[in-house]
mmCIF file of the N, C-alpha and C atoms, coordinates in Angstrom:
data_MODEL
# 
_entry.id   MODEL 
# 
loop_
_atom_site.group_PDB 
_atom_site.id 
_atom_site.type_symbol 
_atom_site.label_atom_id 
_atom_site.label_alt_id 
_atom_site.label_comp_id 
_atom_site.label_asym_id 
_atom_site.label_entity_id 
_atom_site.label_seq_id 
_atom_site.pdbx_PDB_ins_code 
_atom_site.Cartn_x 
_atom_site.Cartn_y 
_atom_site.Cartn_z 
_atom_site.occupancy 
_atom_site.B_iso_or_equiv 
_atom_site.pdbx_formal_charge 
_atom_site.auth_seq_id 
_atom_site.auth_comp_id 
_atom_site.auth_asym_id 
_atom_site.auth_atom_id 
_atom_site.pdbx_PDB_model_num 
ATOM 1   N N  . MET A 1 1  ? 89.700 101.228 86.913  1.00 0.00 ? 1  MET A N  1 
ATOM 2   C CA . MET A 1 1  ? 89.702 101.749 85.840  1.00 0.00 ? 1  MET A CA 1 
ATOM 3   C C  . MET A 1 1  ? 91.395 102.322 85.780  1.00 0.00 ? 1  MET A C  1 
ATOM 4   N N  . ASN A 1 2  ? 92.132 101.414 86.012  1.00 0.00 ? 2  ASN A N  1 
ATOM 5   C CA . ASN A 1 2  ? 93.591 102.683 86.331  1.00 0.00 ? 2  ASN A CA 1 
ATOM 6   C C  . ASN A 1 2  ? 94.428 101.717 85.195  1.00 0.00 ? 2  ASN A C  1 
ATOM 7   N N  . ASN A 1 3  ? 95.371 102.599 84.581  1.00 0.00 ? 3  ASN A N  1 
ATOM 8   C CA . ASN A 1 3  ? 95.808 101.907 83.364  1.00 0.00 ? 3  ASN A CA 1 
ATOM 9   C C  . ASN A 1 3  ? 97.139 101.007 84.260  1.00 0.00 ? 3  ASN A C  1 
ATOM 10  N N  . ASN A 1 4  ? 97.254 101.168 85.695  1.00 0.00 ? 4  ASN A N  1 
ATOM 11  C CA . ASN A 1 4  ? 98.565 100.748 86.115  1.00 0.00 ? 4  ASN A CA 1 
ATOM 12  C C  . ASN A 1 4  ? 98.300 99.298  86.506  1.00 0.00 ? 4  ASN A C  1 
ATOM 13  N N  . VAL A 1 5  ? 96.861 99.320  87.047  1.00 0.00 ? 5  VAL A N  1 
ATOM 14  C CA . VAL A 1 5  ? 96.498 98.026  87.840  1.00 0.00 ? 5  VAL A CA 1 
ATOM 15  C C  . VAL A 1 5  ? 95.834 97.219  86.554  1.00 0.00 ? 5  VAL A C  1 
ATOM 16  N N  . PRO A 1 6  ? 96.686 95.913  86.048  1.00 0.00 ? 6  PRO A N  1 
ATOM 17  C CA . PRO A 1 6  ? 96.151 94.938  85.081  1.00 0.00 ? 6  PRO A CA 1 
ATOM 18  C C  . PRO A 1 6  ? 94.493 94.369  85.476  1.00 0.00 ? 6  PRO A C  1 
ATOM 19  N N  . PRO A 1 7  ? 93.587 94.171  84.652  1.00 0.00 ? 7  PRO A N  1 
ATOM 20  C CA . PRO A 1 7  ? 92.417 93.164  85.291  1.00 0.00 ? 7  PRO A CA 1 
ATOM 21  C C  . PRO A 1 7  ? 92.494 92.045  85.773  1.00 0.00 ? 7  PRO A C  1 
ATOM 22  N N  . TYR A 1 8  ? 93.875 91.439  85.700  1.00 0.00 ? 8  TYR A N  1 
ATOM 23  C CA . TYR A 1 8  ? 94.214 90.362  86.625  1.00 0.00 ? 8  TYR A CA 1 
ATOM 24  C C  . TYR A 1 8  ? 94.254 90.168  88.267  1.00 0.00 ? 8  TYR A C  1 
ATOM 25  N N  . ASN A 1 9  ? 94.810 91.461  88.338  1.00 0.00 ? 9  ASN A N  1 
ATOM 26  C CA . ASN A 1 9  ? 94.831 91.848  89.730  1.00 0.00 ? 9  ASN A CA 1 
ATOM 27  C C  . ASN A 1 9  ? 93.336 92.149  90.370  1.00 0.00 ? 9  ASN A C  1 
ATOM 28  N N  . THR A 1 10 ? 92.263 92.934  89.187  1.00 0.00 ? 10 THR A N  1 
ATOM 29  C CA . THR A 1 10 ? 90.977 92.958  90.132  1.00 0.00 ? 10 THR A CA 1 
ATOM 30  C C  . THR A 1 10 ? 90.440 91.856  90.316  1.00 0.00 ? 10 THR A C  1 
ATOM 31  N N  . MET A 1 11 ? 90.749 90.769  89.192  1.00 0.00 ? 11 MET A N  1 
ATOM 32  C CA . MET A 1 11 ? 89.985 89.144  89.326  1.00 0.00 ? 11 MET A CA 1 
ATOM 33  C C  . MET A 1 11 ? 90.493 88.850  90.810  1.00 0.00 ? 11 MET A C  1 
ATOM 34  N N  . LEU A 1 12 ? 91.827 88.958  90.994  1.00 0.00 ? 12 LEU A N  1 
ATOM 35  C CA . LEU A 1 12 ? 92.562 88.470  92.501  1.00 0.00 ? 12 LEU A CA 1 
ATOM 36  C C  . LEU A 1 12 ? 91.833 88.648  93.813  1.00 0.00 ? 12 LEU A C  1 
ATOM 37  N N  . ILE A 1 13 ? 91.594 90.219  93.471  1.00 0.00 ? 13 ILE A N  1 
ATOM 38  C CA . ILE A 1 13 ? 90.560 90.755  94.501  1.00 0.00 ? 13 ILE A CA 1 
ATOM 39  C C  . ILE A 1 13 ? 88.949 89.968  94.849  1.00 0.00 ? 13 ILE A C  1 
ATOM 40  N N  . VAL A 1 14 ? 88.123 90.050  93.531  1.00 0.00 ? 14 VAL A N  1 
ATOM 41  C CA . VAL A 1 14 ? 87.293 89.454  93.782  1.00 0.00 ? 14 VAL A CA 1 
ATOM 42  C C  . VAL A 1 14 ? 87.206 88.055  93.903  1.00 0.00 ? 14 VAL A C  1 
ATOM 43  N N  . ASP A 1 15 ? 87.954 87.189  93.382  1.00 0.00 ? 15 ASP A N  1 
ATOM 44  C CA . ASP A 1 15 ? 88.200 85.544  93.827  1.00 0.00 ? 15 ASP A CA 1 
ATOM 45  C C  . ASP A 1 15 ? 88.521 85.477  95.812  1.00 0.00 ? 15 ASP A C  1 
ATOM 46  N N  . ALA A 1 16 ? 89.089 86.805  96.121  1.00 0.00 ? 16 ALA A N  1 
ATOM 47  C CA . ALA A 1 16 ? 89.167 86.509  97.414  1.00 0.00 ? 16 ALA A CA 1 
ATOM 48  C C  . ALA A 1 16 ? 87.820 86.939  98.435  1.00 0.00 ? 16 ALA A C  1 
ATOM 49  N N  . LEU A 1 17 ? 87.499 88.006  97.492  1.00 0.00 ? 17 LEU A N  1 
ATOM 50  C CA . LEU A 1 17 ? 85.983 88.496  98.169  1.00 0.00 ? 17 LEU A CA 1 
ATOM 51  C C  . LEU A 1 17 ? 85.146 87.286  98.037  1.00 0.00 ? 17 LEU A C  1 
ATOM 52  N N  . ILE A 1 18 ? 84.869 86.362  97.233  1.00 0.00 ? 18 ILE A N  1 
ATOM 53  C CA . ILE A 1 18 ? 84.247 85.379  97.202  1.00 0.00 ? 18 ILE A CA 1 
ATOM 54  C C  . ILE A 1 18 ? 84.249 84.363  97.652  1.00 0.00 ? 18 ILE A C  1 
ATOM 55  N N  . LYS A 1 19 ? 85.787 84.297  98.223  1.00 0.00 ? 19 LYS A N  1 
ATOM 56  C CA . LYS A 1 19 ? 86.032 83.035  99.097  1.00 0.00 ? 19 LYS A CA 1 
ATOM 57  C C  . LYS A 1 19 ? 85.737 83.220  100.458 1.00 0.00 ? 19 LYS A C  1 
ATOM 58  N N  . ALA A 1 20 ? 86.233 84.699  100.682 1.00 0.00 ? 20 ALA A N  1 
ATOM 59  C CA . ALA A 1 20 ? 85.739 85.096  102.409 1.00 0.00 ? 20 ALA A CA 1 
ATOM 60  C C  . ALA A 1 20 ? 84.178 85.248  102.381 1.00 0.00 ? 20 ALA A C  1 
ATOM 61  N N  . ASN A 1 21 ? 83.484 84.801  101.159 1.00 0.00 ? 21 ASN A N  1 
ATOM 62  C CA . ASN A 1 21 ? 82.063 84.994  101.635 1.00 0.00 ? 21 ASN A CA 1 
ATOM 63  C C  . ASN A 1 21 ? 81.480 86.444  101.895 1.00 0.00 ? 21 ASN A C  1 
ATOM 64  N N  . LYS A 1 22 ? 82.196 87.123  101.128 1.00 0.00 ? 22 LYS A N  1 
ATOM 65  C CA . LYS A 1 22 ? 81.966 88.912  101.549 1.00 0.00 ? 22 LYS A CA 1 
ATOM 66  C C  . LYS A 1 22 ? 80.919 89.468  100.297 1.00 0.00 ? 22 LYS A C  1 
ATOM 67  N N  . LEU A 1 23 ? 80.064 90.528  100.614 1.00 0.00 ? 23 LEU A N  1 
ATOM 68  C CA . LEU A 1 23 ? 79.153 90.939  99.688  1.00 0.00 ? 23 LEU A CA 1 
ATOM 69  C C  . LEU A 1 23 ? 80.282 91.952  98.751  1.00 0.00 ? 23 LEU A C  1 
ATOM 70  N N  . PHE A 1 24 ? 79.901 92.230  97.591  1.00 0.00 ? 24 PHE A N  1 
ATOM 71  C CA . PHE A 1 24 ? 80.652 93.391  96.932  1.00 0.00 ? 24 PHE A CA 1 
ATOM 72  C C  . PHE A 1 24 ? 79.953 93.534  95.416  1.00 0.00 ? 24 PHE A C  1 
ATOM 73  N N  . GLU A 1 25 ? 80.114 94.924  94.744  1.00 0.00 ? 25 GLU A N  1 
ATOM 74  C CA . GLU A 1 25 ? 79.920 94.929  93.594  1.00 0.00 ? 25 GLU A CA 1 
ATOM 75  C C  . GLU A 1 25 ? 80.954 95.515  92.944  1.00 0.00 ? 25 GLU A C  1 
ATOM 76  N N  . LEU A 1 26 ? 80.919 95.000  91.787  1.00 0.00 ? 26 LEU A N  1 
ATOM 77  C CA . LEU A 1 26 ? 81.875 95.340  90.432  1.00 0.00 ? 26 LEU A CA 1 
ATOM 78  C C  . LEU A 1 26 ? 81.093 95.800  89.479  1.00 0.00 ? 26 LEU A C  1 
ATOM 79  N N  . VAL A 1 27 ? 81.634 97.009  89.332  1.00 0.00 ? 27 VAL A N  1 
ATOM 80  C CA . VAL A 1 27 ? 81.298 97.515  87.618  1.00 0.00 ? 27 VAL A CA 1 
ATOM 81  C C  . VAL A 1 27 ? 82.601 97.699  86.933  1.00 0.00 ? 27 VAL A C  1 
ATOM 82  N N  . VAL A 1 28 ? 82.394 97.113  85.503  1.00 0.00 ? 28 VAL A N  1 
ATOM 83  C CA . VAL A 1 28 ? 83.327 97.532  85.000  1.00 0.00 ? 28 VAL A CA 1 
ATOM 84  C C  . VAL A 1 28 ? 82.856 98.132  83.702  1.00 0.00 ? 28 VAL A C  1 
ATOM 85  N N  . PHE A 1 29 ? 83.817 99.432  82.908  1.00 0.00 ? 29 PHE A N  1 
ATOM 86  C CA . PHE A 1 29 ? 83.285 100.253 82.042  1.00 0.00 ? 29 PHE A CA 1 
ATOM 87  C C  . PHE A 1 29 ? 84.381 99.918  81.115  1.00 0.00 ? 29 PHE A C  1 
ATOM 88  N N  . PRO A 1 30 ? 83.959 98.852  80.046  1.00 0.00 ? 30 PRO A N  1 
ATOM 89  C CA . PRO A 1 30 ? 85.500 98.558  79.145  1.00 0.00 ? 30 PRO A CA 1 
ATOM 90  C C  . PRO A 1 30 ? 86.108 99.712  78.503  1.00 0.00 ? 30 PRO A C  1 
ATOM 91  N N  . GLN A 1 31 ? 85.180 100.738 77.984  1.00 0.00 ? 31 GLN A N  1 
ATOM 92  C CA . GLN A 1 31 ? 85.995 101.482 77.274  1.00 0.00 ? 31 GLN A CA 1 
ATOM 93  C C  . GLN A 1 31 ? 85.994 102.990 77.788  1.00 0.00 ? 31 GLN A C  1 
ATOM 94  N N  . ALA A 1 32 ? 85.759 102.850 79.091  1.00 0.00 ? 32 ALA A N  1 
ATOM 95  C CA . ALA A 1 32 ? 85.879 104.330 79.930  1.00 0.00 ? 32 ALA A CA 1 
ATOM 96  C C  . ALA A 1 32 ? 87.561 104.777 80.310  1.00 0.00 ? 32 ALA A C  1 
ATOM 97  N N  . LEU A 1 33 ? 87.462 105.963 80.546  1.00 0.00 ? 33 LEU A N  1 
ATOM 98  C CA . LEU A 1 33 ? 88.477 106.907 80.804  1.00 0.00 ? 33 LEU A CA 1 
ATOM 99  C C  . LEU A 1 33 ? 89.125 106.332 82.099  1.00 0.00 ? 33 LEU A C  1 
ATOM 100 N N  . PRO A 1 34 ? 90.198 106.381 82.563  1.00 0.00 ? 34 PRO A N  1 
ATOM 101 C CA . PRO A 1 34 ? 90.514 105.946 83.793  1.00 0.00 ? 34 PRO A CA 1 
ATOM 102 C C  . PRO A 1 34 ? 90.182 107.706 84.758  1.00 0.00 ? 34 PRO A C  1 
ATOM 103 N N  . ALA A 1 35 ? 89.090 108.060 84.460  1.00 0.00 ? 35 ALA A N  1 
ATOM 104 C CA . ALA A 1 35 ? 88.847 109.443 85.632  1.00 0.00 ? 35 ALA A CA 1 
ATOM 105 C C  . ALA A 1 35 ? 87.549 109.598 85.208  1.00 0.00 ? 35 ALA A C  1 
ATOM 106 N N  . PHE A 1 36 ? 86.747 109.995 86.425  1.00 0.00 ? 36 PHE A N  1 
ATOM 107 C CA . PHE A 1 36 ? 85.087 110.421 86.014  1.00 0.00 ? 36 PHE A CA 1 
ATOM 108 C C  . PHE A 1 36 ? 84.795 111.951 86.360  1.00 0.00 ? 36 PHE A C  1 
ATOM 109 N N  . GLY A 1 37 ? 83.811 112.800 86.023  1.00 0.00 ? 37 GLY A N  1 
ATOM 110 C CA . GLY A 1 37 ? 83.864 113.822 86.422  1.00 0.00 ? 37 GLY A CA 1 
ATOM 111 C C  . GLY A 1 37 ? 84.065 114.743 85.021  1.00 0.00 ? 37 GLY A C  1 
ATOM 112 N N  . THR A 1 38 ? 84.010 116.234 85.189  1.00 0.00 ? 38 THR A N  1 
ATOM 113 C CA . THR A 1 38 ? 83.866 116.964 84.142  1.00 0.00 ? 38 THR A CA 1 
ATOM 114 C C  . THR A 1 38 ? 85.639 117.451 84.001  1.00 0.00 ? 38 THR A C  1 
ATOM 115 N N  . ASP A 1 39 ? 86.389 117.128 84.994  1.00 0.00 ? 39 ASP A N  1 
ATOM 116 C CA . ASP A 1 39 ? 87.946 117.120 84.948  1.00 0.00 ? 39 ASP A CA 1 
ATOM 117 C C  . ASP A 1 39 ? 88.545 116.137 84.109  1.00 0.00 ? 39 ASP A C  1 
ATOM 118 N N  . ALA A 1 40 ? 87.687 115.029 83.687  1.00 0.00 ? 40 ALA A N  1 
ATOM 119 C CA . ALA A 1 40 ? 88.334 113.822 82.933  1.00 0.00 ? 40 ALA A CA 1 
ATOM 120 C C  . ALA A 1 40 ? 89.133 114.551 81.796  1.00 0.00 ? 40 ALA A C  1 
ATOM 121 N N  . PRO A 1 41 ? 90.371 113.894 81.190  1.00 0.00 ? 41 PRO A N  1 
ATOM 122 C CA . PRO A 1 41 ? 90.870 114.391 80.176  1.00 0.00 ? 41 PRO A CA 1 
ATOM 123 C C  . PRO A 1 41 ? 89.958 114.174 78.875  1.00 0.00 ? 41 PRO A C  1 
ATOM 124 N N  . THR A 1 42 ? 90.084 114.337 77.552  1.00 0.00 ? 42 THR A N  1 
ATOM 125 C CA . THR A 1 42 ? 89.128 114.460 76.509  1.00 0.00 ? 42 THR A CA 1 
ATOM 126 C C  . THR A 1 42 ? 89.992 113.702 75.573  1.00 0.00 ? 42 THR A C  1 
# 
């Protein structure tokens, strides 16, 4: 959830993890701001 990292880069990592037979979890929040918690800008 970083405006500086395109989704394509995330998918490259996902592809590499799959090819390496690594377990991982990925959660995507399509409409979320790039921060969590009460300090997140509104």
